[in-house]
N, C-alpha and C positions, 0 to 999 in steps of 0.2 A: 840520419841514415835511413834508407828505405828498407823494405822487407819484401820477401817473396812468399806468396801463399798459393794454395792449390784448391780449385773448385772442380769437383768431378775429376776429369782427366786433363784439365788445362791449368796453366799457371797464370798468375797475375801479379803485378808489382804494385806495392803500396808505398806512398811517400808523402811528405808534407813540404809545402812551400808557401811562403807568405801567410802562414798560419792556417792554411787550408789543407784538407786531406784529398789526395789524388789516388785513383785506382785505375790501372790500365791493363788490359788483357795482353798476355805475352806468348800465348801458344802452348804447345804440348812439350816443348823441349826446355829442360831446366837450364841448360847452358845458354840458350837464346834469351831466356828470361833474365839471367844474371847479367848478360851483356846489355840488355835493354835498360836495366836498372842503373848500370854504370854510366850509360850514355845520358840518362835523365839526370843523375846526380851531377854529371859534368856540366850540363846545361844550367842547372840551378846554381852551381858554383860560379859560372860565368855571367849570371844574371839574365839568361836567355829564357825567361818565363813565358814570353809571348808565343813561343813555338810549341808550348805544351797545352794540349786541348783540355778544357775543364768540363769533362763529361765522364760517364762511367757506364759500363755494360750493365744491363738489368740484372743478370744472374749473379754478377760479382757483387753488386750493391745488396741484393737480397741475402746473399750469404753473409755479408758483413753485418747487415742488420740483425740477423739471427744470433751472431756472436755477441753483439751489443745487448740484445734482448735477454740473452741467457744470464747476463750479469745483473740487468736492471729489473727483471720481472720475476714473480713467483713461477714455479714449475708449470702450473695449470695454464697460466696466461701465456707463458712461452710456447707451450704445446699448441695453443690456438694460433699464435703467430706463425709457427712452423707450418701448420696445415694450410693457413691462408696464403702464405707466400708461395708454397708449392703449387697450390691451385691457381693462383693468379698468374704465375709464370707459365703454367700449362695452358691457360687461356690465351696468353699473348702468343705463344708458339703456334696455337691452333688458328686464332683469328687474325693475328698481326705477325706473321712469320718474318716480315722484313724489319720489324721493330727490334732493334738490338740495344739502343742507348736509352738511358733513363730519361733524357730530355724529350723523348718521343711519347712519354706517358702523359697525355693531356686530359682535360675534362671529357673530351669526346670518347677517349679510350675507356675512362672510368665509367661513363654512362653506358657504354656498350657492355661492360663487365656486369654492371647492375642488371641490365636487361638479360644477359646470359644467365645470371643467377636466378632471376625471378620468373623467366618464361620457359626455360629449358631444364631438362633433367641433367643439371650441370655438376652436381656434387654427389659422388658415389651413386650415380644412376637414379637420383630422385630429385624432385623439385623442392627447392628450399622454401620454407614458410617466410612470410614478410619480415618477421622480427629477426630471423637468422640472416636474411639478406642484409638487413640493417647492421647487424653485428659484423658481417664481413666488410661492409663499407667503412664502418668505424675503425676496424682493425687496419684496413688498408690506408685510411687517413693517417693513422699514427705511424705506420711504416714510412709513408711518404713525407711525414713531418720530420722524420730523422734525416731524410735526404735534403730537406730545406735547411736544417741546422748545419749540415756539413757543407752547404753552399752549392750543391749540385743543381737544385731547383730554386728559383726565386719565389715561386708560389706553390702551394700545395693543391694540386688539381682535384683531389678527392673532397676538399672542403666546399667545392662548388656544386656538389651533387645532393639532391633532395632525397631524404629517406622515404621509404614506403610507409604507407599507413598500416599499422599493425595493431588492430583493435583488441586482439586477444591478450596483449600484455597490459595488465592492470596498472593504471596510473596511481602513484603513491599519493596518499592524502597529506596535505600540509595544513597546519593551523592558520586561521585567519589572523589578521593584525589585531582584531578585537580580542580573540582568544589569547594571543600572546600578551597583550596588555593586562588582561585579567589575571593571567598566570603569574606575571612578574609582581603585580600588586599584592596578590594573595601570599606569595612566598616571603619567607624571612629574608633579610638582607644577604646573609651568607648563602642561602640556597638560591636566591635570585642570581647571584654571581655565577653559581655553578650552571644554572640553566642558560644564562646569557653566554657563558663561555662555550657551551656546546653549540649554540646557534651561530657563533662567530668562527668556530674552528672545524665543526663537522666531526669531531672525535666521537667514537663510540663510548658508552658508559664504561666498558672494560678498559679501554685506552685511558679514559679520564682518571681512573683510580691508580693507574700505573705510572702516571706522569711524574717525573722528578725534575728538580730544579736544573739538573745538568742537561735536561732535554731542551731547555730554553736557550736559544742562541741570541743573546742580546745584541751582538754585533750585526748579525744579518737580519734581526727582527723576524725570526721564524721559530716554529716549534718543530723539533725533530722527533718524529714518532716512529718507533720500531714496529714494523709490521711482522717481521719474522726475525730469526737470529741473524740472518745475513742482509735483510733488506730494511730500509727505513725510508720515510717520506718526509718532506718539509712542507709545513703549512704556514703561510705568511701571517704575521701578527698585525692586526689593525691597531690604530691608536687606542681604541676602547679595550681591546684584548690586553694590550700592554698595561693599561691602567688597572685592569682587574688583577693582573699578575703582580703588579707593584703593591697593590693593597694587600694581597695575600702574603706577599713576601714580608711586608712590614708587621704582619700579625701572627706569623707562623712560628713554630718552635725552631730555634736555630739548629737543633741536633738532627731534625728529621730531613731526609732527602726528598720526601714526597711533597707535592704541591697541595693536594687536597687531603687534609688530615682532620681528625676529630679533636675534641677538647683536651685529650691526653697526648696529642702529637702523633697519634698512630694513623696509618693510612686508612681512609674511609673505605667502606665496602660497597659493592654493587647493591646488596640487599638494603643498606641504609638509604642510599639515594632513591632506590625504587620505592621504598616505603614512604619517603618524604613526598615524592610525586603523587603517590596513591592518595595520601592524605589531602593534598591540594585538590585533586580531582573530586574527592568526596565533599570537601568543605565548600568548594567554589562551584559545585555542580557542573564541572566540565565533562563529566561522564568518562568514557574510555577513549576520548578523542586524542588526548595528549599523552605521549610516551617519549622516552629518550630517542627512539628511532624516528619518531615524528619530527623532533627537533633537528635531527640530522637531515631529514628530507627538506626541512625549512631552509637549512644552510645551502643545500644543493640548488633548490629552486631560486633562492636569492641570487646566487652566482650565475645561473643560466639567464635570469632576467638582465643581468649586467653584461650579457653576451660572452660569458666565459664558455669556451668550447667543451664538448664532452671529453675530449682528449685531456684537457687540463683538469676537468672535474674528476675524472677517473683517478688521476694521480693524487689529487687532494684527498679523495675519500679512501684511497689505499686498498681497493678491492683486490683480494688474492686471485680471484677469477674475473677477468675483464668483462666477461659476459654479463655480470650483474649491472653494468652501466645501462643495459637495455631498460632497466626499471625507470629511467628518466628520459627515455627516448621520445615519449609522447609529448613531453613539454617542448622539446626541440621542434617536433612536428607542428605543434600549436603555434610556435613562433614563425615557422615557415608559412603557415596559412595566413597569419596576421600580416606578414610582410607582403604576400602576394595580393592580399585584399586592399592594401594601402594604396592611395592615389600616388604616393611617391615612388611606387614600384612599377607604375605604368610607363 
């Protein structure tokens, strides 16, 4: 069964067929919308799917995305998406008044939106700084990724756009392979497991000590981390991560629900792990270069080198405010420069 929704002063019908979601504008009259939905459901029942167009109006799609995002993202991130979608829709109405369908949003349109943001007083009567233009492009990419998952677009047009150079955003420092090797060699076997686990999952030290065995999904091979009371994220488990967990499971106290515990079976503390790392820095003369946050950066950098997108990385890191992903933007820009300099790109 389909349903009828209202965006501003117009109705649209929403229905599913062949496992895909369809949304179609129905006008301002509710009775006409109900009639349209009945006709569509009759076509579906008769197998006349070829006569139903697979496209959606931009404003309907953006409204649907915000409803989806309200459930999927923290409040601060949702507010950014709301601001972005409203601004992008206003841009389309101003620059491309004839563009009504989502299929018309191409890389050319996104490139012009980028130019609009970076060269004009486009946002609240002021020119955006480069790193904020990049944030807008990143948010738009994730909005359009949702349309690709629904099947409205075969390709995400925003992923073909280069980010601007934003030198004022400091690139995070990551440890070298030599430093990581020295760190693991200097640590005890148990603490080396902790450090390696962080580099393989990207969890924060606070998340690490809260992890319980019930958070491990052995069937799906993933770690389910609670970001807030209502939201959680899934981090895939590699073969090595599973091996570490199996070793911990075999040596832990059966009564404790926590994964990382002390010799009495009690949950470890942030202070304990921080002190252990401080001792390693002092004994092995690593200085102040290595911290748990540094290991999280190491995780992020490794994934970006494997061509993981910022969209996926943001989900894996679980930022409550999506703007924090800008911290890693310069690494993506470095990859873009390397690609443009490569003979294979000519």
